[in-house]
Kinemage of the C-alpha trace (Angstrom):
@kinemage 1
@onewidth
@group {chain A} dominant
@subgroup {mainchain}
@vectorlist {calphas} color= white
{ca unk a 1} P 118.109 118.272 80.193
{ca unk a 2} L 115.812 119.090 83.121
{ca unk a 3} L 116.886 122.714 82.557
{ca unk a 4} L 114.782 122.709 79.397
{ca unk a 5} L 111.496 122.068 81.270
{ca unk a 6} L 109.339 125.184 81.174
{ca unk a 7} L 111.336 126.687 78.326
{ca unk a 8} L 110.815 126.874 74.573
{ca unk a 9} L 112.064 123.655 73.002
{ca unk a 10} L 115.213 124.023 70.924
{ca unk a 11} L 114.204 124.222 67.266
{ca unk a 12} L 115.417 121.686 64.723
{ca unk a 13} L 115.012 120.556 61.131
{ca unk a 14} L 116.238 117.032 60.423
{ca unk a 15} L 115.928 114.558 57.561
{ca unk a 16} L 113.362 111.863 58.159
{ca unk a 17} L 113.106 108.258 57.086
{ca unk a 18} L 110.518 109.405 54.522
{ca unk a 19} L 113.159 111.492 52.724
{ca unk a 20} L 111.732 114.872 53.802
{ca unk a 21} L 112.848 117.352 56.438
{ca unk a 22} L 110.893 117.434 59.671
{ca unk a 23} L 110.991 120.561 61.795
{ca unk a 24} L 109.625 121.151 65.276
{ca unk a 25} L 107.645 124.123 63.971
{ca unk a 26} L 105.733 121.753 61.667
{ca unk a 27} L 103.998 120.352 64.764
{ca unk a 28} L 102.807 123.544 66.461
{ca unk a 29} L 99.282 122.843 67.692
{ca unk a 30} L 100.171 119.272 68.644
{ca unk a 31} L 101.997 117.744 71.575
{ca unk a 32} L 105.340 116.308 70.478
{ca unk a 33} L 106.914 113.294 72.126
{ca unk a 34} L 110.555 113.622 71.045
{ca unk a 35} L 112.544 110.570 72.044
{ca unk a 36} L 116.284 110.155 71.578
{ca unk a 37} L 117.676 106.648 71.424
{ca unk a 38} L 121.223 105.318 70.926
{ca unk a 39} L 121.066 103.006 67.913
{ca unk a 40} L 118.677 101.388 65.431
{ca unk a 41} L 118.126 97.633 65.599
{ca unk a 42} L 119.577 97.171 69.113
{ca unk a 43} L 117.499 95.382 71.781
{ca unk a 44} L 116.594 98.327 74.058
{ca unk a 45} L 115.992 100.745 71.206
{ca unk a 46} L 113.872 98.184 69.337
{ca unk a 47} L 111.743 97.502 72.418
{ca unk a 48} L 111.250 101.224 73.109
{ca unk a 49} L 110.368 102.016 69.493
{ca unk a 50} L 108.001 99.039 69.228
{ca unk a 51} L 106.199 100.144 72.415
{ca unk a 52} L 105.780 103.616 70.990
{ca unk a 53} L 104.463 102.012 67.787
{ca unk a 54} L 101.992 99.775 69.653
{ca unk a 55} L 100.659 102.794 71.584
{ca unk a 56} L 100.544 105.093 68.561
{ca unk a 57} L 96.734 105.269 68.417
{ca unk a 58} L 96.559 106.294 72.089
{ca unk a 59} L 99.004 109.118 71.431
{ca unk a 60} L 97.056 110.141 68.317
{ca unk a 61} L 93.822 110.381 70.351
{ca unk a 62} L 95.683 112.757 72.694
{ca unk a 63} L 96.757 114.930 69.709
{ca unk a 64} L 100.347 113.851 70.232
{ca unk a 65} L 103.006 113.116 67.592
{ca unk a 66} L 105.929 110.753 68.221
{ca unk a 67} L 109.333 111.543 66.715
{ca unk a 68} L 112.339 109.256 67.227
{ca unk a 69} L 115.876 110.652 66.906
{ca unk a 70} L 119.245 108.945 66.742
{ca unk a 71} L 122.538 109.580 64.939
{ca unk a 72} L 121.947 106.678 62.551
{ca unk a 73} L 121.704 107.339 58.808
{ca unk a 74} L 118.445 107.680 56.909
{ca unk a 75} L 119.151 104.291 55.313
{ca unk a 76} L 119.452 102.573 58.701
{ca unk a 77} L 116.283 104.331 59.883
{ca unk a 78} L 114.439 103.084 56.779
{ca unk a 79} L 115.516 99.468 57.428
{ca unk a 80} L 114.572 99.770 61.112
{ca unk a 81} L 111.154 101.281 60.322
{ca unk a 82} L 110.450 98.780 57.556
{ca unk a 83} L 111.325 95.807 59.754
{ca unk a 84} L 108.967 96.885 62.575
{ca unk a 85} L 106.465 99.010 60.649
{ca unk a 86} L 106.635 102.066 62.912
{ca unk a 87} L 103.769 104.524 62.291
{ca unk a 88} L 105.873 107.595 63.113
{ca unk a 89} L 108.964 109.362 61.807
{ca unk a 90} L 112.534 108.524 62.635
{ca unk a 91} L 114.865 111.478 62.309
{ca unk a 92} L 118.561 111.350 61.525
{ca unk a 93} L 120.862 113.654 63.513
{ca unk a 94} L 124.074 112.306 61.956
{ca unk a 95} L 126.167 115.274 63.082
{ca unk a 96} L 124.692 115.357 66.607
{ca unk a 97} L 123.725 119.027 66.613
{ca unk a 98} L 120.171 118.405 67.872
{ca unk a 99} L 121.430 115.844 70.409
{ca unk a 100} L 123.718 118.538 71.760
{ca unk a 101} L 120.934 121.158 71.855
{ca unk a 102} L 118.848 118.814 73.989
{ca unk a 103} L 121.769 117.753 76.178
{ca unk a 104} L 121.529 114.026 75.382
{ca unk a 105} L 125.028 113.638 73.874
{ca unk a 106} L 127.036 112.678 76.951
{ca unk a 107} L 129.910 110.628 78.184
{ca unk a 108} L 128.816 107.056 78.868
{ca unk a 109} L 130.586 104.085 80.344
{ca unk a 110} L 130.339 100.409 79.412
{ca unk a 111} L 132.528 97.709 80.954
{ca unk a 112} L 134.828 100.422 82.266
{ca unk a 113} L 135.280 102.029 78.851
{ca unk a 114} L 134.254 105.677 78.492
{ca unk a 115} L 132.789 106.959 75.231
{ca unk a 116} L 130.378 109.622 73.959
{ca unk a 117} L 126.862 108.597 73.028
{ca unk a 118} L 123.173 109.367 73.220
{ca unk a 119} L 121.639 108.960 76.663
{ca unk a 120} L 118.144 107.537 76.140
{ca unk a 121} L 115.858 110.538 76.843
{ca unk a 122} L 112.369 111.790 76.000
{ca unk a 123} L 111.034 115.320 75.869
{ca unk a 124} L 107.347 116.147 75.888
{ca unk a 125} L 106.702 119.441 74.097
{ca unk a 126} L 103.330 121.146 74.319
{ca unk a 127} L 101.280 122.509 71.426
{ca unk a 128} L 102.942 125.938 71.786
{ca unk a 129} L 106.499 124.534 71.598
{ca unk a 130} L 107.348 124.564 75.316
{ca unk a 131} L 109.035 121.596 77.032
{ca unk a 132} L 106.624 120.347 79.687
{ca unk a 133} L 108.627 117.279 80.796
{ca unk a 134} L 112.023 115.693 80.287
{ca unk a 135} L 112.693 112.007 81.005
{ca unk a 136} L 116.409 111.376 81.460
{ca unk a 137} L 118.328 108.105 81.430
{ca unk a 138} L 115.144 106.299 80.460
{ca unk a 139} L 114.552 102.707 81.463
{ca unk a 140} L 112.527 101.167 78.631
{ca unk a 141} L 110.092 99.124 80.727
{ca unk a 142} L 107.077 101.269 81.621
{ca unk a 143} L 108.372 104.392 79.872
{ca unk a 144} L 105.651 104.686 77.189
{ca unk a 145} L 102.996 104.114 79.865
{ca unk a 146} L 104.463 106.911 81.992
{ca unk a 147} L 104.343 109.326 79.062
{ca unk a 148} L 100.708 108.412 78.260
{ca unk a 149} L 99.788 108.898 81.923
{ca unk a 150} L 101.456 112.344 81.907
{ca unk a 151} L 99.669 113.372 78.713
{ca unk a 152} L 96.266 112.264 80.067
{ca unk a 153} L 96.850 114.377 83.154
{ca unk a 154} L 98.043 117.462 81.235
{ca unk a 155} L 95.316 117.428 78.599
């Protein structure tokens, strides 16, 4: 994941909760905060997404767009978004191709059991499509603040 910093962000085109495709190239000219999270409607993912939602206006003032990605279906994303009224798109990577491009699909361990899953990660992509920062194995508390602080410094 860190290997992507300083390089052109891997391109993608994924279905969104609004029923349209969203592509990275659609956001050239804006900073993109691309966050990958494991699962809709789980405690950590809900907290993280709600914090992004609560800070949405601050990101907007910095010409930044927030995009959330998980392997959940569009229908699950729509329920999640409707329940918490997120003001940004949730993208469905059901087959995991974009997760693999960004290196977030990894082996995880819970209670001694190993399984594959999304490692909570965020990529900040500049207005020209280059990855300027990668946050790996994100801890939810303070994460959104750290991204805002980074963007204020870079802009």
